[in-house]
DRENBA-740258 format. One record per atom (N, C-alpha, C): residue in one letter; x, y, z. Coordinates in steps of 0.05 Angstrom, whole numbers, plus 5000, padded with zeros to 4 digits. Layout:
// DRENBA-740258
aXYZ...
//
This chain:
// DRENBA-740258
m644221183277m644421033302m644820733297k643420633278k643720343271k646520283262e647720473247e650420433237e652420433260l652020613280l653720613303l653520363320i651020263323i650620013337i652019773323r651819783296r653019563281r656119573283r657219813283r660119833286r661019743314a659519823334a660219743361a660119433364k658119303352k658019013354k660318883339e661118993316e663418883302e666018913317e666319143330e668719183347e668718993371k666418953382k666318763405k666918483397e665918393374e666518123364e669418103357l670618313346l673418303339l675218283364r674418423385r676018403410r675818123422k673517993419k673217723430k674817523414s674817553387s676317363370s679317413372q680117663375q683017733376q683417913400p683717793424p684017963448p686618123448c688718023434c691218173433c692018183403r692018423392r692718453364r694118723360a695818723340a697318973333a695619133314l695319383320l693819563302l695419613277e694019603254e695419603228e695419883215d693320023218d693020273203d694120513218p696020653206p696920913218p694921123212p694621333229p696221383253p695021253279d692921083276d691720973300d693620783315n695620673300n697520493313n699920633324g699920903325g702121053336g704321123317l704121033292l706121093272l705121323254l707021443241l706421663223l705421563196v703821723182v703121663154v705321763136p706921593124p709321683110p708821893088e706621853073e706122033051e705122313059l704522343085l703522603095l705522753111v707922643115v709922783130v710823033116h711323013090h712223243074h709923453072v707423353071v705123533070v705023693095a705423563118a705323703144a707523913146r709923853135r712124043136r711524283118r710324233095r709624453077r707424633090v705524513103v703424673117v704724843139h706524723154h707824873175h709525103164r710925053143r712525273131r710725493120c708525413107c706625603096c705325773118r704725643140r703525793163r705526003173a708025923176a710026113186a710526333166s710526273140s710926473120s708626663119l706226553122l703826723121l703826923144l704426833168l704327013192l706627223190s708927133181s711127333178s710627533156g709427443134g708727633113g706527823121l704527733135l702427913144l703528113164s705328023181s706528203201s708128423187a709528353165a711028553150a709128753137i706928663126i705028843113i703829033134i703128923157i701929093178i703929293189h706429213190h708529393201h709229623182h709229563156h710229763137h708029903121h705729773117h703829883097h701029943109v699729743120v696929763127v696529723157s694729883168s694029863196s691729673201v691829533223v689729343230v688729413258h686029413261h684829483287h683029253296r682929223322r681229023334r679629143357c677129053360c675429153381c676429043408r676329213429r677229123455r675228933469f672728933460f670728783474f669528553458c670128533432c669028313415c671228233395s670628053378s672527943359s672628093332e671328323331e671228473305e674028583298v674728553273v677228643262v676728833239h678329043236h678029223214h680729293203v680929293176v683429353162v683129633150g684829813159g684630093150g686130273169k686230533161k687630723178k686330773205e683630763205e682130793230e679830603230g678830543254g676630353257g674030463245h672330283236h669830373224h667830453245g665730583236g663630683254g661130513253i661230273243i658930093241i658429973268r656029993278r655329913305r654529613306t656429443308t655929153308t657229013332c658029163352c659429043375c657428883392t658228653400t656528473417t658028403443g660128543449g661628483473g660428593498p661828573521p660728673546p660328973545g658029063555g657429353556g656829473529s656229303509s655629413483s652929573483g651129503500g648629643501g648929933510s650629983529s651130253539s652630423518r654030283500r655530423479r654130433452s651630343452s650030333427s651430153406a652729943416a654029743399a656429863383t657530083394t659830203381t662430063389h664130013370h666629873376h668630063389v670329953406v672530093418v675129963407w676530113391w678729993375w681430013389k683029813383k685829803391k687529693368r690129713370r691829623349r691729313347g691529213322g691428933317g694028813308r694128553307r696628413299r695928213277a698028073268a697627873246a695827643256s696027583281s694327363292s691327423292d690727683289d687927763288d686827733259i688527723240i687627693212i686727413206v688427223213v687726933209v687226813236l684926693240l684126573265l685126283267f686926233285f687925963291f687125883319p684925743322p684125663350p686125473362k686325483388k688225313402k687025063413c688724863417c687924603428c690124503446f689624293461f691624173479f693624013463h696124033471h698223883457h698423603469l698523403451l698723123460l701523023455y702822923476y705422803473y705322533460d703322373467d703022103456d700122063449r699422103423r696722093415r695521803415a697221603415a696221323414a695621213442v697421243461v697121133487v695421313505k695921573503k694421773520k693121973501p690821903490p689622083470p687822303482r687522303508r685722503520r687022653543v686222903545v687123073568v684723083587i685223013613i683123013633i682923293645h680823323661h680223593672h682523693691d683723513706d685823603725d688323683711e688623623686e691123683671e690823943654r688624093658r688124313641r690124543644f691424563667f693424773671f696324683666t696724423665t699424313661t700024253632v698024183616v698424113588v698324373572p700324433555p700324683540p698224683518k697324913511k695424953489k696825103466i696724993442i697925113419i695925123396s696725253375s694925273352s694124993341a691624963334a690724703324a692124623299v692724823282v694224763257v697024663264l698324793283l701024703291l700924423304e698924373321e698624113333e698123893312l696523963292l696023763270l698623703255c700223913250c702823863236c704723703254i704723743280i706523593297i705723303298q703123243300q702222973300q702622833273a702822993252a703222873225a706122853218g708022953234g710822903228g712723133232v711723373239v713523603244v714523583272d717223603275d718523573301d719423843311l718523923334l719324173347l720424113375e722624243382e723824203408e722024303430k720624513426k718924633447k716524453453f715524313433f713224143437f713923863427p715323703444p716123433436p713723243432s714223043416s712122843410s713322573409k711822373417k712722093417k712821993389r715121883380r715421753354r716021463358r714721293343r715121003346r716220883320s717520653324s718420493301s716720233298k715120173318k713419933318k710620013326p708619883316p705819953323p705119863351v703019993362v702019923388v700119693386y699519573409y697719333410y695119413424s693019273416s690419303429s689819043444i689619063471i689018833487i686318873500e684318743488e681518763497e680619063498g681419203477g680519483474g682419683487r684319603502r686219783515r688819793499i689920033495i692320073479i694820023497v696619853488v699019793502v701419823483d703519953494d705920003478d708119823488f708719603474f710819423483f713519523476e713719703457e716319823449e717519973473e715820123487e716820273510e717720093532v716419863536v717219673556v719819553550n720219483524n722719353516n725119543517n724719793508n726919983507n727520103534g725520123551g725920243577g725820543578n725720663555n725420953554n723921023529s722821263528s721221353505s723021513486e722421483461e723921623440e722521873433t723822093436t722622353430t723422443402a722122643393a722522733365a725122883363v726222873339v728623023333v727823293321t729023503330t728223763322t729023823294t727123943279t727724033252t727124333251t728624473236t728324763233t726924823207t724924993209t723425083186t723925373182t724625453158t725125733152t722825843136a721826073145a719626203132a720626373109t719626313085t720426463061t718526703057p719626943054p717927173051p716227153025l713727253027l711927243004l711227532996q710527562971q709427812961q706527842970e705428092967e702728142976e700727972962d701027942935d699027792920d699427492922d701527402937d701927112941d700827012967h699927192985h699127103011h696526943010y694527052996y692026892995y692226652976t694126662957t694626422941t695926202958a697826282975a699026082993a697025983014e695326153023e693226063043e691325863030k690525913005k688725732991k690025462987k692625462980k694025202976k694425063003s695025213024s695425083050s692824963061l690625093055l688024983064l687424723050k688124693025k687724443011k689424223023e691924283029e693724083042e692824033070l691724233084l690724193111l688324003111s686624023091s684323843089s685323553084e687523523070e688723263065e689723143092l690923303109l691823213135l689423133152m687323293151m685023233168m683522983159g684022893134g682822643125g683922403139r686322413150r687522183163r687922233193y688522483201y688822543229y686322693239k684922563257k682322663265k682522923281v680623103275v680323353289v677423383298w677023463323w674423473335w673723763343t671223823342t670224083351t667724043367c667224223386c664824213402c662424303386g660124163389g657724233375g656424483386y657324583409y656124813422y657925063423c660525013424c662425233427c664725193407p666525393403p668625363383p671025193391e670925053414e673124903423e673924683403v676624653399v677724463379v679724293393q679924033385q681923853395q682823673372v685523653369v686723473349v687523223363g686722993353g687422733365g685222533360p685722283369p683722073365p681022133378k681122273401k678622343416k678822623426g676522733433g676422993445g677222983474h678223203485h679123203513h676723193533k677323163558k675223143579k675323383598v676423603589v676423843605v673723963606k672624023629k669924123632k670024433631m670124533607m670424823603m668424933583c666424783575c664424883556c662425073571k662025313560k660225503571k657925573553a657425403534a655325453514a652625363525t650625353507t647925293515t647725023529k646325023552k645724793568k648224643577h650324793582h652824663592h652424543620q650524643635q650024543662q649024253660m647524183640m646523913637m648723723630r650823823617r653123653609r655423683629d655023823651d657123863671d659623993658g659124163639g661324303626g662824143605m662023893600m663323733580m662623823552h664523793534h664023863506h662523633492a661023713472a659623513455a661223493429w663023303427w664923293405w663723183380q664423303358q663723213332q666023263313e665923143289e668123173270e668323463260a670723563260a671123843253a671423873223t671024113213t671424193186t673824383184i674524453159i676824633156i676224903168d673724993168d673125253180d673425253210d673325023223d673725013252d676625033259v678424943241v681224953247v682525223238v681625323216v682425593207v679925753204g679225903225g676726043225g676426253204p674226263190p673726473170p673426743184n674926943175n674827203187n674327413166y671827503164y671027693144y670927973156v671928163140v672028443149v670628623128w669928863136w668729053117w670829143097h670029163072h671829253051h672029553050v674429663051v674829953049v675830013021r674030143006r674730192978r676830412975d676730612992d678730832991d679930863019p682330763023p683630783050p683931063060d684131263042d684531543051d681931683057a679631563052a677131683057a676431663087s674131783094s673331773122s672431493129a672031453155a671331183165a668531103155l668130833153l665530733144l663330823162d661130903150d658831013165d656830803171n655630813194n653630613202n651130623185s650330863176s647930893160s648230773132l650730733123l651230623096l652130333098q651430203119q652429933123q651529733101r649029763092r648029573072r649229613044f650829823040f652129863014f655029763014y656129703037y658829613039y659029313034g661329233023g661928953019g663828843040k664328593039k666128463057k668128283041a670228203055a672228033043a673727893066p675027663060p676727543081p678927743089a679627733114a681527923125a684227913110v685027673102v687627643088v687427783061v685227743047v684827863021v684728173023e683228273043e683028553047e685728683053l687228553070l689828653077l691728663053c691728453037c693428443013c692528642992v689928682989v688928882970v689729162978q689429223003q690329493012q693329523011g694729293011g697629303009g698629332981g696829312961g697529352933g697029122915a696028902925a695428672908a692828712893p692628582869p690028602854p687828452868v685328532863v683028402875v682528142861p682427912875p681827652863p679027662851d678727522829d676127522815d673927402832q674527192848q672427062863q671427222886y672727452893y671827612915y670727882906k670627942880k669628202871k666728242877s665028032874s662228062880s661728092910m663327952926m663027972955m663828252965m665828372952m666728632960m664928852949r663028782932r661028972921r662429212908l664229152890l665729372877l664029522857d661729412848d660029542829d657929712841v657929742868v655929902882v657030182886v655430382880v656130662884v655030752911y656830852928y655930932955y654331192953p652031212964p650531462965p651631642987q650931892986q651632083007q649832023031r650632133054r649032073078r646232183077d645832413063d643232533061d641632403039e642832213024e641332083002e640531793009v641131703034v640531433041v637531373040d635831563050d632931523050d631731523022l633231623002l632131642975l632831392959v634531212970v635330972955v633230752961a632330622940a630330412944a631530172957
//
């Protein structure tokens, strides 16, 4: 708290000494960070390649199932019988999942956020704009703000920094030019990957994504999974988490981590895809793995060493009538 008070006093003194000043550091001044433009394009290409590759595996090799009432995902020929459903009506179903066909978007969780056309001058989306401003994947929005240009989601690009006049951001370039300069569209081609390359590509893209998040701020709510990419969190009153009535539905924004932008999605490991479905009574003997790893392993890729202990490959499954005899 003392550190925040000290920073606020320094900013106040700076505004008094320099009421009109040009912001120097990108991306706060509306300019791109030059060394991160290629990183953003690589992350965007890797995301497209990952989704296209996962879709190909699901279409040709491995089936994916998702519960109709909760976020549970299972990779295998049929859904498991483990009773862990927490969705609506789960009590009447004894927490049994109701499965439907899944897609590649169910394997990797990409939460959505509001798209910002001008992150410097208009960094926030207000409540009345919640239906007019499009929501896209937070990873895609981060790439757009870092330099990826898409025709469907235009973004303001500047050649000169914005000014701060007594704490308010003013863009003199737009006044001088009379019109705003939009981004030029670039086309990214997704390169197909092999099964054993998908989790390698995901690991590399997560590292580059963390590099982008070091300069371009990403916010998450401290009570719910809402995410927003930009200098500030939005003002849409849509939080439904604990004590949201006391906050009038406003989110409690805090700095996001990599797991908030690319949600970790762990699924039960199926050792033999041709065997019967996983049994609820043997739940404590089964292992788990990230959904991408599980999908690639069932598609024919070798098991990564760092996930062997998590998948519990050294555990021998007992028979159903032997469960009570196991210590």
